[in-house]
Backbone as XML, in Angstrom:
<?xml version="1.0"?>
<chain id="A" units="angstrom">
  <residue number="1" name="MET">
    <atom name="N" x="-8.226" y="-5.735" z="-28.386"/>
    <atom name="CA" x="-7.250" y="-5.497" z="-27.373"/>
    <atom name="C" x="-6.769" y="-4.288" z="-27.297"/>
  </residue>
  <residue number="2" name="TRP">
    <atom name="N" x="-5.603" y="-4.154" z="-25.981"/>
    <atom name="CA" x="-5.572" y="-2.526" z="-25.619"/>
    <atom name="C" x="-4.785" y="-2.032" z="-27.001"/>
  </residue>
  <residue number="3" name="GLY">
    <atom name="N" x="-4.271" y="-1.556" z="-27.443"/>
    <atom name="CA" x="-2.656" y="-0.440" z="-27.994"/>
    <atom name="C" x="-1.343" y="-0.535" z="-27.627"/>
  </residue>
  <residue number="4" name="LEU">
    <atom name="N" x="-0.955" y="-0.300" z="-27.535"/>
    <atom name="CA" x="0.956" y="0.188" z="-27.542"/>
    <atom name="C" x="0.961" y="0.669" z="-26.175"/>
  </residue>
  <residue number="5" name="ASN">
    <atom name="N" x="0.251" y="2.038" z="-27.218"/>
    <atom name="CA" x="-0.399" y="4.135" z="-25.251"/>
    <atom name="C" x="-1.018" y="2.886" z="-25.056"/>
  </residue>
  <residue number="6" name="LYS">
    <atom name="N" x="-1.401" y="2.992" z="-25.166"/>
    <atom name="CA" x="-3.124" y="2.277" z="-23.312"/>
    <atom name="C" x="-2.722" y="0.475" z="-22.557"/>
  </residue>
  <residue number="7" name="VAL">
    <atom name="N" x="-1.012" y="0.638" z="-23.172"/>
    <atom name="CA" x="-0.030" y="-0.070" z="-22.008"/>
    <atom name="C" x="0.420" y="0.342" z="-20.934"/>
  </residue>
  <residue number="8" name="GLU">
    <atom name="N" x="1.157" y="1.174" z="-21.165"/>
    <atom name="CA" x="2.331" y="2.415" z="-20.927"/>
    <atom name="C" x="1.845" y="3.076" z="-20.737"/>
  </residue>
  <residue number="9" name="GLU">
    <atom name="N" x="0.431" y="3.683" z="-20.948"/>
    <atom name="CA" x="-0.551" y="5.030" z="-19.513"/>
    <atom name="C" x="-0.482" y="4.198" z="-18.393"/>
  </residue>
  <residue number="10" name="LYS">
    <atom name="N" x="-1.273" y="2.453" z="-18.633"/>
    <atom name="CA" x="-0.952" y="2.202" z="-17.771"/>
    <atom name="C" x="-0.476" y="2.229" z="-16.613"/>
  </residue>
  <residue number="11" name="GLN">
    <atom name="N" x="0.611" y="1.710" z="-17.491"/>
    <atom name="CA" x="2.064" y="0.991" z="-16.878"/>
    <atom name="C" x="1.982" y="3.073" z="-15.635"/>
  </residue>
  <residue number="12" name="ILE">
    <atom name="N" x="2.056" y="3.547" z="-16.254"/>
    <atom name="CA" x="2.813" y="5.211" z="-15.871"/>
    <atom name="C" x="1.982" y="4.922" z="-14.187"/>
  </residue>
  <residue number="13" name="GLU">
    <atom name="N" x="0.744" y="4.796" z="-14.596"/>
    <atom name="CA" x="-0.495" y="4.445" z="-13.749"/>
    <atom name="C" x="-0.145" y="3.499" z="-12.386"/>
  </residue>
  <residue number="14" name="LEU">
    <atom name="N" x="0.393" y="2.558" z="-12.845"/>
    <atom name="CA" x="0.337" y="2.104" z="-12.090"/>
    <atom name="C" x="1.902" y="1.824" z="-11.229"/>
  </residue>
  <residue number="15" name="GLU">
    <atom name="N" x="2.861" y="2.235" z="-12.220"/>
    <atom name="CA" x="4.310" y="2.787" z="-10.401"/>
    <atom name="C" x="3.698" y="4.279" z="-9.609"/>
  </residue>
  <residue number="16" name="GLU">
    <atom name="N" x="3.247" y="4.999" z="-10.766"/>
    <atom name="CA" x="2.580" y="5.997" z="-10.285"/>
    <atom name="C" x="1.449" y="5.737" z="-8.569"/>
  </residue>
  <residue number="17" name="LYS">
    <atom name="N" x="0.967" y="4.740" z="-8.307"/>
    <atom name="CA" x="0.174" y="4.282" z="-7.934"/>
    <atom name="C" x="0.880" y="3.413" z="-6.037"/>
  </residue>
  <residue number="18" name="LYS">
    <atom name="N" x="2.187" y="2.789" z="-7.121"/>
    <atom name="CA" x="3.057" y="2.525" z="-6.343"/>
    <atom name="C" x="3.849" y="3.158" z="-5.016"/>
  </residue>
  <residue number="19" name="LYS">
    <atom name="N" x="3.927" y="4.042" z="-5.657"/>
    <atom name="CA" x="4.955" y="5.453" z="-5.525"/>
    <atom name="C" x="3.874" y="6.290" z="-3.779"/>
  </residue>
  <residue number="20" name="ASN">
    <atom name="N" x="2.223" y="5.387" z="-4.480"/>
    <atom name="CA" x="1.865" y="5.975" z="-3.798"/>
    <atom name="C" x="1.883" y="5.637" z="-2.149"/>
  </residue>
  <residue number="21" name="ILE">
    <atom name="N" x="1.810" y="4.821" z="-3.718"/>
    <atom name="CA" x="0.827" y="3.679" z="-1.513"/>
    <atom name="C" x="2.752" y="3.778" z="-0.815"/>
  </residue>
  <residue number="22" name="ASP">
    <atom name="N" x="4.458" y="3.360" z="-1.368"/>
    <atom name="CA" x="5.417" y="3.256" z="-0.422"/>
    <atom name="C" x="5.682" y="4.904" z="0.480"/>
  </residue>
  <residue number="23" name="ALA">
    <atom name="N" x="5.217" y="5.836" z="-0.035"/>
    <atom name="CA" x="5.436" y="6.692" z="0.850"/>
    <atom name="C" x="4.692" y="6.869" z="1.281"/>
  </residue>
  <residue number="24" name="SER">
    <atom name="N" x="3.108" y="6.255" z="1.579"/>
    <atom name="CA" x="2.398" y="6.140" z="2.752"/>
    <atom name="C" x="3.285" y="5.544" z="3.887"/>
  </residue>
  <residue number="25" name="LEU">
    <atom name="N" x="3.386" y="4.427" z="3.554"/>
    <atom name="CA" x="4.571" y="3.234" z="4.286"/>
    <atom name="C" x="5.517" y="3.858" z="4.617"/>
  </residue>
  <residue number="26" name="LYS">
    <atom name="N" x="6.565" y="4.175" z="3.569"/>
    <atom name="CA" x="7.244" y="5.256" z="4.674"/>
    <atom name="C" x="6.602" y="6.336" z="6.557"/>
  </residue>
  <residue number="27" name="LYS">
    <atom name="N" x="5.417" y="7.333" z="5.303"/>
    <atom name="CA" x="4.928" y="7.727" z="6.799"/>
    <atom name="C" x="5.143" y="7.066" z="7.847"/>
  </residue>
  <residue number="28" name="LEU">
    <atom name="N" x="4.373" y="5.580" z="7.684"/>
    <atom name="CA" x="3.527" y="5.309" z="8.718"/>
    <atom name="C" x="4.421" y="4.306" z="9.793"/>
  </residue>
  <residue number="29" name="ASP">
    <atom name="N" x="5.072" y="4.629" z="8.498"/>
    <atom name="CA" x="6.345" y="3.773" z="10.049"/>
    <atom name="C" x="7.345" y="4.354" z="10.694"/>
  </residue>
  <residue number="30" name="GLY">
    <atom name="N" x="7.443" y="5.734" z="10.700"/>
    <atom name="CA" x="8.094" y="6.705" z="11.126"/>
    <atom name="C" x="9.836" y="7.017" z="10.545"/>
  </residue>
  <residue number="31" name="ARG">
    <atom name="N" x="9.295" y="6.266" z="9.009"/>
    <atom name="CA" x="10.708" y="6.266" z="8.168"/>
    <atom name="C" x="10.883" y="6.982" z="6.900"/>
  </residue>
  <residue number="32" name="PHE">
    <atom name="N" x="10.836" y="8.262" z="6.921"/>
    <atom name="CA" x="11.996" y="8.802" z="5.798"/>
    <atom name="C" x="12.688" y="9.555" z="5.438"/>
  </residue>
  <residue number="33" name="LYS">
    <atom name="N" x="12.507" y="9.493" z="4.061"/>
    <atom name="CA" x="13.839" y="9.533" z="3.296"/>
    <atom name="C" x="14.613" y="10.861" z="2.947"/>
  </residue>
  <residue number="34" name="ASN">
    <atom name="N" x="15.765" y="11.205" z="2.647"/>
    <atom name="CA" x="15.893" y="12.632" z="2.284"/>
    <atom name="C" x="15.470" y="13.208" z="4.121"/>
  </residue>
  <residue number="35" name="GLY">
    <atom name="N" x="15.101" y="13.432" z="4.381"/>
    <atom name="CA" x="15.975" y="14.816" z="5.178"/>
    <atom name="C" x="14.620" y="14.689" z="6.150"/>
  </residue>
  <residue number="36" name="GLU">
    <atom name="N" x="13.782" y="14.474" z="5.818"/>
    <atom name="CA" x="11.711" y="14.547" z="5.785"/>
    <atom name="C" x="11.482" y="13.959" z="7.796"/>
  </residue>
  <residue number="37" name="LYS">
    <atom name="N" x="10.883" y="14.894" z="7.454"/>
    <atom name="CA" x="10.266" y="15.210" z="9.056"/>
    <atom name="C" x="8.722" y="15.583" z="9.292"/>
  </residue>
  <residue number="38" name="GLU">
    <atom name="N" x="8.162" y="14.924" z="9.729"/>
    <atom name="CA" x="6.726" y="15.084" z="10.454"/>
    <atom name="C" x="7.087" y="15.981" z="11.322"/>
  </residue>
  <residue number="39" name="ARG">
    <atom name="N" x="6.631" y="17.325" z="11.542"/>
    <atom name="CA" x="6.639" y="17.781" z="13.234"/>
    <atom name="C" x="4.845" y="17.948" z="14.217"/>
  </residue>
  <residue number="40" name="MET">
    <atom name="N" x="5.585" y="16.651" z="14.940"/>
    <atom name="CA" x="4.144" y="16.553" z="15.755"/>
    <atom name="C" x="3.874" y="18.036" z="17.635"/>
  </residue>
  <residue number="41" name="SER">
    <atom name="N" x="3.486" y="18.700" z="16.972"/>
    <atom name="CA" x="3.136" y="19.857" z="17.898"/>
    <atom name="C" x="2.461" y="18.769" z="19.575"/>
  </residue>
  <residue number="42" name="LYS">
    <atom name="N" x="2.969" y="19.634" z="20.526"/>
    <atom name="CA" x="2.823" y="19.733" z="21.204"/>
    <atom name="C" x="0.708" y="19.552" z="22.810"/>
  </residue>
  <residue number="43" name="PRO">
    <atom name="N" x="0.358" y="19.063" z="23.137"/>
    <atom name="CA" x="-1.172" y="18.584" z="23.274"/>
    <atom name="C" x="-0.792" y="20.970" z="23.923"/>
  </residue>
  <residue number="44" name="LYS">
    <atom name="N" x="-2.553" y="21.367" z="23.719"/>
    <atom name="CA" x="-1.933" y="22.417" z="25.134"/>
    <atom name="C" x="-2.329" y="22.263" z="25.540"/>
  </residue>
  <residue number="45" name="ASN">
    <atom name="N" x="-2.833" y="20.813" z="26.723"/>
    <atom name="CA" x="-3.311" y="20.727" z="27.439"/>
    <atom name="C" x="-2.327" y="19.508" z="28.386"/>
  </residue>
  <residue number="46" name="ASP">
    <atom name="N" x="-2.016" y="19.582" z="28.889"/>
    <atom name="CA" x="-0.921" y="18.224" z="29.598"/>
    <atom name="C" x="-1.337" y="16.710" z="29.626"/>
  </residue>
  <residue number="47" name="CYS">
    <atom name="N" x="-2.852" y="16.669" z="30.666"/>
    <atom name="CA" x="-3.565" y="15.617" z="30.550"/>
    <atom name="C" x="-3.241" y="14.375" z="30.110"/>
  </residue>
  <residue number="48" name="VAL">
    <atom name="N" x="-2.575" y="14.520" z="31.651"/>
    <atom name="CA" x="-2.128" y="12.695" z="30.970"/>
    <atom name="C" x="-3.419" y="11.453" z="30.326"/>
  </residue>
  <residue number="49" name="GLY">
    <atom name="N" x="-4.611" y="12.073" z="30.780"/>
    <atom name="CA" x="-5.676" y="10.816" z="29.777"/>
    <atom name="C" x="-5.806" y="11.052" z="28.520"/>
  </residue>
  <residue number="50" name="ASN">
    <atom name="N" x="-6.093" y="12.679" z="28.435"/>
    <atom name="CA" x="-5.722" y="12.412" z="27.148"/>
    <atom name="C" x="-4.970" y="12.540" z="26.086"/>
  </residue>
  <residue number="51" name="ASP">
    <atom name="N" x="-3.924" y="12.726" z="26.684"/>
    <atom name="CA" x="-2.847" y="11.880" z="25.629"/>
    <atom name="C" x="-2.654" y="10.583" z="25.236"/>
  </residue>
  <residue number="52" name="THR">
    <atom name="N" x="-3.220" y="9.711" z="26.617"/>
    <atom name="CA" x="-2.413" y="8.900" z="25.934"/>
    <atom name="C" x="-4.411" y="7.879" z="25.319"/>
  </residue>
  <residue number="53" name="LYS">
    <atom name="N" x="-5.310" y="8.877" z="25.343"/>
    <atom name="CA" x="-6.446" y="8.412" z="23.854"/>
    <atom name="C" x="-5.896" y="8.781" z="23.117"/>
  </residue>
  <residue number="54" name="GLU">
    <atom name="N" x="-5.537" y="10.396" z="22.358"/>
    <atom name="CA" x="-5.393" y="10.768" z="21.725"/>
    <atom name="C" x="-4.582" y="9.711" z="21.200"/>
  </residue>
  <residue number="55" name="LEU">
    <atom name="N" x="-2.770" y="8.599" z="22.158"/>
    <atom name="CA" x="-2.449" y="8.253" z="22.230"/>
    <atom name="C" x="-3.060" y="6.613" z="21.130"/>
  </residue>
  <residue number="56" name="ASP">
    <atom name="N" x="-3.707" y="6.540" z="22.051"/>
    <atom name="CA" x="-4.160" y="5.540" z="20.654"/>
    <atom name="C" x="-4.763" y="5.102" z="20.372"/>
  </residue>
  <residue number="57" name="ASP">
    <atom name="N" x="-6.016" y="6.313" z="19.573"/>
    <atom name="CA" x="-6.965" y="6.433" z="18.752"/>
    <atom name="C" x="-6.244" y="6.492" z="17.428"/>
  </residue>
  <residue number="58" name="GLY">
    <atom name="N" x="-4.784" y="7.828" z="18.330"/>
    <atom name="CA" x="-3.963" y="7.266" z="16.470"/>
    <atom name="C" x="-3.077" y="5.580" z="15.817"/>
  </residue>
  <residue number="59" name="MET">
    <atom name="N" x="-2.842" y="5.547" z="16.827"/>
    <atom name="CA" x="-2.341" y="4.012" z="17.132"/>
    <atom name="C" x="-3.180" y="3.228" z="16.371"/>
  </residue>
  <residue number="60" name="GLU">
    <atom name="N" x="-5.119" y="3.362" z="16.862"/>
    <atom name="CA" x="-5.799" y="2.817" z="16.037"/>
    <atom name="C" x="-6.208" y="3.220" z="14.436"/>
  </residue>
  <residue number="61" name="LYS">
    <atom name="N" x="-5.944" y="4.636" z="14.458"/>
    <atom name="CA" x="-5.656" y="4.557" z="13.212"/>
    <atom name="C" x="-4.629" y="4.909" z="11.618"/>
  </residue>
  <residue number="62" name="MET">
    <atom name="N" x="-3.784" y="4.604" z="13.342"/>
    <atom name="CA" x="-2.505" y="4.269" z="12.031"/>
    <atom name="C" x="-2.462" y="2.757" z="11.807"/>
  </residue>
  <residue number="63" name="GLU">
    <atom name="N" x="-2.659" y="1.805" z="12.009"/>
    <atom name="CA" x="-3.136" y="-0.251" z="11.994"/>
    <atom name="C" x="-3.900" y="-0.064" z="10.966"/>
  </residue>
  <residue number="64" name="GLU">
    <atom name="N" x="-5.362" y="1.263" z="10.886"/>
    <atom name="CA" x="-6.397" y="1.026" z="9.875"/>
    <atom name="C" x="-5.559" y="1.133" z="9.024"/>
  </residue>
  <residue number="65" name="ARG">
    <atom name="N" x="-5.134" y="1.647" z="9.184"/>
    <atom name="CA" x="-3.535" y="2.666" z="7.268"/>
    <atom name="C" x="-3.281" y="1.775" z="7.113"/>
  </residue>
  <residue number="66" name="LYS">
    <atom name="N" x="-2.789" y="1.254" z="8.046"/>
    <atom name="CA" x="-1.528" y="0.275" z="7.614"/>
    <atom name="C" x="-2.328" y="-1.570" z="6.215"/>
  </residue>
  <residue number="67" name="ARG">
    <atom name="N" x="-3.630" y="-1.454" z="7.482"/>
    <atom name="CA" x="-4.275" y="-2.623" z="6.855"/>
    <atom name="C" x="-4.665" y="-1.658" z="4.937"/>
  </residue>
  <residue number="68" name="GLU">
    <atom name="N" x="-4.539" y="-0.952" z="4.988"/>
    <atom name="CA" x="-5.829" y="-0.489" z="3.775"/>
    <atom name="C" x="-3.894" y="-0.714" z="3.245"/>
  </residue>
  <residue number="69" name="ILE">
    <atom name="N" x="-3.162" y="0.206" z="3.587"/>
    <atom name="CA" x="-2.711" y="-0.136" z="2.612"/>
    <atom name="C" x="-1.402" y="-1.038" z="2.551"/>
  </residue>
  <residue number="70" name="ARG">
    <atom name="N" x="-1.214" y="-2.452" z="2.960"/>
    <atom name="CA" x="-1.525" y="-3.063" z="2.671"/>
    <atom name="C" x="-2.115" y="-4.742" z="1.132"/>
  </residue>
  <residue number="71" name="LYS">
    <atom name="N" x="-3.565" y="-3.799" z="1.896"/>
    <atom name="CA" x="-4.850" y="-3.789" z="0.776"/>
    <atom name="C" x="-4.687" y="-3.505" z="-1.025"/>
  </residue>
  <residue number="72" name="GLN">
    <atom name="N" x="-3.866" y="-1.949" z="-0.784"/>
    <atom name="CA" x="-4.343" y="-1.856" z="-1.475"/>
    <atom name="C" x="-2.445" y="-2.675" z="-2.764"/>
  </residue>
  <residue number="73" name="GLN">
    <atom name="N" x="-1.376" y="-2.703" z="-2.037"/>
    <atom name="CA" x="-0.176" y="-3.757" z="-1.985"/>
    <atom name="C" x="-0.532" y="-4.858" z="-3.356"/>
  </residue>
  <residue number="74" name="LEU">
    <atom name="N" x="-1.632" y="-5.068" z="-2.112"/>
    <atom name="CA" x="-1.636" y="-6.242" z="-3.069"/>
    <atom name="C" x="-2.929" y="-6.636" z="-4.190"/>
  </residue>
  <residue number="75" name="GLU">
    <atom name="N" x="-3.538" y="-5.837" z="-4.209"/>
    <atom name="CA" x="-4.278" y="-5.259" z="-5.678"/>
    <atom name="C" x="-3.256" y="-5.117" z="-6.700"/>
  </residue>
  <residue number="76" name="LEU">
    <atom name="N" x="-2.939" y="-4.899" z="-5.550"/>
    <atom name="CA" x="-1.974" y="-3.910" z="-7.329"/>
    <atom name="C" x="-0.701" y="-5.327" z="-7.665"/>
  </residue>
  <residue number="77" name="ILE">
    <atom name="N" x="-0.795" y="-5.920" z="-7.227"/>
    <atom name="CA" x="0.301" y="-7.081" z="-7.101"/>
    <atom name="C" x="-0.411" y="-7.916" z="-8.534"/>
  </residue>
  <residue number="78" name="LEU">
    <atom name="N" x="-2.002" y="-8.451" z="-7.853"/>
    <atom name="CA" x="-2.699" y="-8.932" z="-8.277"/>
    <atom name="C" x="-3.289" y="-8.873" z="-9.521"/>
  </residue>
  <residue number="79" name="PHE">
    <atom name="N" x="-3.395" y="-7.033" z="-9.781"/>
    <atom name="CA" x="-3.225" y="-6.675" z="-10.666"/>
    <atom name="C" x="-2.231" y="-7.131" z="-12.007"/>
  </residue>
  <residue number="80" name="LEU">
    <atom name="N" x="-1.359" y="-6.805" z="-11.583"/>
    <atom name="CA" x="-0.022" y="-6.863" z="-12.470"/>
    <atom name="C" x="0.050" y="-8.085" z="-12.611"/>
  </residue>
  <residue number="81" name="ALA">
    <atom name="N" x="-0.012" y="-9.323" z="-12.021"/>
    <atom name="CA" x="0.560" y="-10.925" z="-12.651"/>
    <atom name="C" x="-0.760" y="-10.963" z="-13.627"/>
  </residue>
  <residue number="82" name="ILE">
    <atom name="N" x="-1.825" y="-10.929" z="-13.162"/>
    <atom name="CA" x="-3.218" y="-11.429" z="-14.185"/>
    <atom name="C" x="-3.159" y="-10.518" z="-15.241"/>
  </residue>
  <residue number="83" name="PHE">
    <atom name="N" x="-2.114" y="-9.129" z="-15.884"/>
    <atom name="CA" x="-1.686" y="-8.560" z="-16.250"/>
    <atom name="C" x="-0.493" y="-9.348" z="-17.965"/>
  </residue>
  <residue number="84" name="ALA">
    <atom name="N" x="0.779" y="-9.161" z="-16.532"/>
    <atom name="CA" x="1.125" y="-9.789" z="-16.757"/>
    <atom name="C" x="1.242" y="-11.575" z="-17.978"/>
  </residue>
  <residue number="85" name="LYS">
    <atom name="N" x="0.468" y="-11.845" z="-16.624"/>
    <atom name="CA" x="-0.553" y="-13.373" z="-17.926"/>
    <atom name="C" x="-0.470" y="-13.320" z="-19.424"/>
  </residue>
  <residue number="86" name="PHE">
    <atom name="N" x="-1.914" y="-11.931" z="-18.904"/>
    <atom name="CA" x="-2.630" y="-11.765" z="-20.887"/>
    <atom name="C" x="-1.690" y="-10.856" z="-21.019"/>
  </residue>
  <residue number="87" name="PHE">
    <atom name="N" x="-0.723" y="-10.064" z="-21.737"/>
    <atom name="CA" x="0.070" y="-10.064" z="-21.851"/>
    <atom name="C" x="1.314" y="-10.913" z="-21.718"/>
  </residue>
  <residue number="88" name="LYS">
    <atom name="N" x="2.164" y="-12.268" z="-22.014"/>
    <atom name="CA" x="3.126" y="-13.026" z="-20.878"/>
    <atom name="C" x="4.360" y="-11.679" z="-21.576"/>
  </residue>
  <residue number="89" name="PHE">
    <atom name="N" x="4.587" y="-11.296" z="-20.271"/>
    <atom name="CA" x="5.759" y="-11.224" z="-20.417"/>
    <atom name="C" x="6.692" y="-11.487" z="-19.474"/>
  </residue>
  <residue number="90" name="ASN">
    <atom name="N" x="7.768" y="-11.747" z="-20.155"/>
    <atom name="CA" x="8.614" y="-12.178" z="-19.748"/>
    <atom name="C" x="8.436" y="-11.717" z="-18.766"/>
  </residue>
  <residue number="91" name="PHE">
    <atom name="N" x="9.263" y="-10.452" z="-18.334"/>
    <atom name="CA" x="10.173" y="-11.499" z="-16.396"/>
    <atom name="C" x="9.143" y="-11.267" z="-15.762"/>
  </residue>
  <residue number="92" name="PHE">
    <atom name="N" x="7.781" y="-11.732" z="-15.708"/>
    <atom name="CA" x="6.619" y="-12.209" z="-14.307"/>
    <atom name="C" x="6.441" y="-13.522" z="-15.097"/>
  </residue>
  <residue number="93" name="ARG">
    <atom name="N" x="7.277" y="-14.927" z="-15.233"/>
    <atom name="CA" x="6.657" y="-16.522" z="-16.139"/>
    <atom name="C" x="6.040" y="-16.943" z="-14.922"/>
  </residue>
  <residue number="94" name="ARG">
    <atom name="N" x="7.189" y="-16.069" z="-14.093"/>
    <atom name="CA" x="6.868" y="-17.376" z="-13.631"/>
    <atom name="C" x="6.047" y="-16.583" z="-11.465"/>
  </residue>
  <residue number="95" name="ILE">
    <atom name="N" x="5.360" y="-15.336" z="-12.274"/>
    <atom name="CA" x="3.946" y="-15.791" z="-11.147"/>
    <atom name="C" x="2.922" y="-16.657" z="-12.121"/>
  </residue>
  <residue number="96" name="ASN">
    <atom name="N" x="2.064" y="-17.405" z="-11.824"/>
    <atom name="CA" x="1.262" y="-18.032" z="-11.421"/>
    <atom name="C" x="-0.078" y="-17.876" z="-11.076"/>
  </residue>
  <residue number="97" name="LEU">
    <atom name="N" x="-0.350" y="-19.293" z="-11.736"/>
    <atom name="CA" x="-2.371" y="-18.513" z="-10.958"/>
    <atom name="C" x="-1.977" y="-19.410" z="-9.160"/>
  </residue>
  <residue number="98" name="VAL">
    <atom name="N" x="-1.183" y="-19.801" z="-9.046"/>
    <atom name="CA" x="-1.160" y="-20.815" z="-7.549"/>
    <atom name="C" x="-1.062" y="-19.227" z="-6.313"/>
  </residue>
  <residue number="99" name="THR">
    <atom name="N" x="0.098" y="-18.037" z="-6.765"/>
    <atom name="CA" x="-0.225" y="-16.571" z="-6.280"/>
    <atom name="C" x="-0.527" y="-16.229" z="-6.313"/>
  </residue>
  <residue number="100" name="GLY">
    <atom name="N" x="-2.027" y="-16.318" z="-7.805"/>
    <atom name="CA" x="-2.688" y="-15.287" z="-7.867"/>
    <atom name="C" x="-3.730" y="-15.338" z="-6.817"/>
  </residue>
  <residue number="101" name="CYS">
    <atom name="N" x="-3.920" y="-17.653" z="-6.582"/>
    <atom name="CA" x="-5.427" y="-17.663" z="-5.717"/>
    <atom name="C" x="-5.238" y="-16.770" z="-4.037"/>
  </residue>
  <residue number="102" name="TYR">
    <atom name="N" x="-3.604" y="-17.391" z="-4.133"/>
    <atom name="CA" x="-3.395" y="-16.867" z="-2.940"/>
    <atom name="C" x="-3.397" y="-15.348" z="-1.988"/>
  </residue>
  <residue number="103" name="ILE">
    <atom name="N" x="-3.053" y="-14.505" z="-3.753"/>
    <atom name="CA" x="-2.980" y="-13.147" z="-2.696"/>
    <atom name="C" x="-4.398" y="-12.653" z="-2.801"/>
  </residue>
  <residue number="104" name="ILE">
    <atom name="N" x="-5.498" y="-13.649" z="-3.352"/>
    <atom name="CA" x="-6.903" y="-13.330" z="-3.441"/>
    <atom name="C" x="-7.676" y="-13.773" z="-1.693"/>
  </residue>
  <residue number="105" name="SER">
    <atom name="N" x="-7.134" y="-15.045" z="-1.599"/>
    <atom name="CA" x="-7.348" y="-15.412" z="-0.376"/>
    <atom name="C" x="-7.203" y="-14.607" z="0.604"/>
  </residue>
  <residue number="106" name="VAL">
    <atom name="N" x="-6.017" y="-14.027" z="0.595"/>
    <atom name="CA" x="-4.576" y="-12.594" z="1.740"/>
    <atom name="C" x="-6.152" y="-11.908" z="1.247"/>
  </residue>
  <residue number="107" name="LEU">
    <atom name="N" x="-6.582" y="-10.963" z="0.321"/>
    <atom name="CA" x="-7.877" y="-10.282" z="0.312"/>
    <atom name="C" x="-9.002" y="-9.902" z="1.123"/>
  </residue>
  <residue number="108" name="THR">
    <atom name="N" x="-9.574" y="-11.698" z="0.462"/>
    <atom name="CA" x="-10.903" y="-11.179" z="0.816"/>
    <atom name="C" x="-10.601" y="-11.768" z="2.074"/>
  </residue>
  <residue number="109" name="ASN">
    <atom name="N" x="-9.684" y="-12.495" z="3.074"/>
    <atom name="CA" x="-9.094" y="-13.476" z="4.772"/>
    <atom name="C" x="-9.142" y="-12.223" z="5.756"/>
  </residue>
  <residue number="110" name="SER">
    <atom name="N" x="-8.896" y="-11.424" z="5.085"/>
    <atom name="CA" x="-8.329" y="-10.443" z="6.158"/>
    <atom name="C" x="-8.511" y="-10.018" z="6.635"/>
  </residue>
  <residue number="111" name="THR">
    <atom name="N" x="-7.810" y="-10.318" z="8.245"/>
    <atom name="CA" x="-8.118" y="-10.332" z="9.878"/>
    <atom name="C" x="-7.250" y="-9.001" z="10.516"/>
  </residue>
  <residue number="112" name="ASP">
    <atom name="N" x="-5.777" y="-9.030" z="9.891"/>
    <atom name="CA" x="-5.148" y="-8.034" z="10.558"/>
    <atom name="C" x="-6.064" y="-7.458" z="11.907"/>
  </residue>
</chain>
């Protein structure tokens, strides 16, 4: 069984992961906080074909990254649910086996 210090370290680590995931989602969705802005440079050649291809490639990469981040979020939720059940935390009392099974099925059958 883990000592209290290891539990606290794991909780801090999980909070950092959640912050990173949230920050990535904000940047992907175009929602920035506290005046953050990403500057996009204009391509040097204004050829329409290249611009649309780059846009399509960028959109495809963005969608792939969104799916990856969503999967990481679900894995984190699953870990927290199992962690809470193991230590019987009061604030996670409503999480049950059905929730964990649903998350596992979403992770394994993800076709987004």
